C-alpha positions in Angstrom: -23.7 47.0 -9.9 -25.6 43.9 -8.9 -25.0 42.5 -12.3 -21.2 43.0 -12.0 -21.1 41.2 -8.7 -23.0 38.2 -10.2 -20.7 38.2 -13.2 -17.6 38.1 -10.9 -19.2 35.3 -8.8 -19.8 33.2 -12.0 -16.2 33.8 -13.1 -14.8 32.8 -9.7 -17.0 29.7 -9.5 -16.0 28.6 -13.0 -12.3 29.1 -12.1 -12.6 27.0 -8.9 -14.4 24.2 -10.8 -11.8 24.3 -13.5 -8.9 24.1 -11.0 -10.6 21.4 -9.0 -11.1 19.3 -12.2 -7.5 19.8 -13.2 -6.1 18.5 -9.9 -8.8 15.8 -9.3 -7.8 12.5 -7.9 -8.3 9.2 -9.6 -9.8 6.7 -7.2 -10.0 2.9 -7.5 -11.7 0.7 -5.0 -10.0 -2.6 -4.9 -12.1 -4.3 -2.2 -15.6 -3.5 -0.8 -17.9 -5.4 1.4 -16.7 -8.0 3.8 -13.7 -9.9 2.5 -12.1 -12.3 5.0 -8.3 -12.5 4.8 -6.4 -15.4 6.4 -2.9 -14.1 6.0 -2.4 -11.9 2.8 -4.2 -10.7 -0.3 -2.7 -8.9 -3.4 -4.2 -6.6 -5.9 -2.6 -5.4 -9.2 -3.1 -1.7 -10.1 -2.1 0.1 -13.3 -1.3 3.7 -12.9 -1.3 5.8 -16.1 -1.0 9.4 -17.1 -4.1 11.5 -16.9 -5.3 13.1 -20.1 -5.0 16.6 -18.6 -1.4 15.9 -17.5 0.0 15.1 -21.0 1.8 18.4 -21.3 2.8 18.8 -17.6 6.5 18.2 -17.2 6.1 17.6 -13.4 4.1 14.4 -14.3 6.5 13.0 -16.9 7.6 10.0 -14.8 4.7 9.5 -12.4 1.7 11.1 -10.7 2.1 13.6 -7.8 1.4 11.0 -5.2 -0.4 7.8 -4.5 -2.2 6.9 -1.2 -3.5 3.5 0.0 -6.4 3.6 2.4 -7.7 0.4 4.1 -10.6 -0.2 6.6 -11.4 -3.3 8.6 -14.6 -4.5 10.0 -15.6 -6.4 13.2 -12.2 -6.2 15.0 -8.9 -4.4 14.8 -6.1 -6.0 12.8 -2.3 -6.0 12.8 -0.1 -6.3 9.8 1.8 -4.5 7.0 1.1 -3.1 3.5 3.5 -3.7 0.7 3.8 -2.1 -2.8 5.8 -4.2 -5.2 7.2 -6.3 -2.3 8.5 -3.3 -0.4 6.8 -2.4 3.0 5.2 1.0 2.9 3.7 0.9 6.4 2.4 -1.2 9.3 -0.7 -1.0 11.5 -1.1 -2.4 15.0 -4.5 -3.3 16.4 -6.1 -0.8 14.1 -9.4 -0.5 12.3 -7.8 1.2 9.4 -4.6 2.1 7.6 -3.9 5.4 5.7 -0.6 5.6 4.0 1.6 8.6 3.6 2.0 10.0 0.1 4.0 7.5 -2.1 6.0 8.3 -5.2 5.3 5.7 -7.9 6.2 5.6 -11.5 3.6 4.9 -14.1 2.9 1.2 -14.8 1.7 -1.9 -13.0 2.1 -2.2 -9.3 1.2 -5.0 -6.8 -0.4 -3.9 -3.5 -0.3 -6.6 -0.9 -2.0 -6.6 2.5 -0.5 -9.0 5.0 -2.2 -9.6 8.4 -0.8 -11.5 11.4 -4.2 -13.0 12.3 -7.4 -13.5 10.2 -9.2 -10.2 9.6 -12.2 -9.0 7.6 -11.4 -6.3 5.1 -14.2 -3.7 4.6 -12.6 -1.7 1.8 -9.3 -0.9 0.2 -8.9 2.2 -1.9 -6.0 3.7 -4.0 -6.0 7.4 -4.6 -3.8 8.9 -7.3 -3.2 12.6 -7.6 -2.3 13.6 -11.2 -2.8 10.2 -12.7 -5.4 7.5 -13.4 -5.6 4.2 -11.5 -7.4 1.0 -12.6 -7.4 -2.5 -11.2 -6.1 -5.3 -13.3 -8.3 -8.3 -12.8 -6.6 -11.6 -13.6 -7.6 -15.1 -12.5 -4.1 -15.7 -11.0 -3.0 -13.5 -8.1 0.7 -12.4 -8.4 3.2 -14.2 -6.3 4.8 -11.7 -3.9 7.6 -12.7 -1.5 7.2 -10.7 1.7 10.2 -9.8 3.8 10.5 -12.3 6.6 10.3 -11.2 10.2 14.0 -11.0 10.9 13.9 -11.0 14.7 12.4 -14.6 14.7 15.1 -15.8 12.3 17.9 -14.2 14.4 16.6 -15.8 17.6 16.4 -19.2 15.8 20.0 -18.9 14.6 21.3 -17.8 18.0 19.6 -20.9 19.5 21.3 -23.1 16.9 24.7 -21.5 17.6 24.3 -22.1 21.3 23.4 -25.8 20.7 26.4 -26.2 18.4 28.7 -24.6 21.0 27.4 -26.9 23.7 27.9 -29.9 21.4 31.5 -28.8 20.6 32.2 -28.4 24.3 30.9 -31.9 25.0 33.0 -33.4 22.2 36.1 -31.6 23.5 35.6 -33.1 27.0 35.2 -36.6 25.5 38.4 -36.2 23.5 40.5 -34.9 26.4 39.5 -37.9 28.7 
């Protein structure tokens, strides 16, 4: 009887290890240590199909999900995280950022971290469920145009409109006299 229980235990452990290996996450650490950031930094990541996912139709277009995890050191930071120029989240006076699950197709993607004030990055990790991630190291960082803060631009344009309206009113007074 003891032998049967041990056999079942071995079978269950083998099953759990097999399932865990099949759904393992690929992990790539893009930054580690203390990396000072003045305003923004970009990383290029290639996401490809995992070997065990070749015959899985659910993974035909992309992995299950992708997550971006960031930690800062020394002091809290404020900013945004972008993937391929599109904002995926922001953090305000935080020591870290942990994204929600992202749907991404296979291929190259640019991850950009933009901070409002100089900060020190401790680490930046990308976790991929059902795929494989690897960093593309090039000498040239990709150029990414970030979406401007629209509230500042609107305030600036409103001020210009008010200045022009005042100038028009002044010119009308001069013309009528």
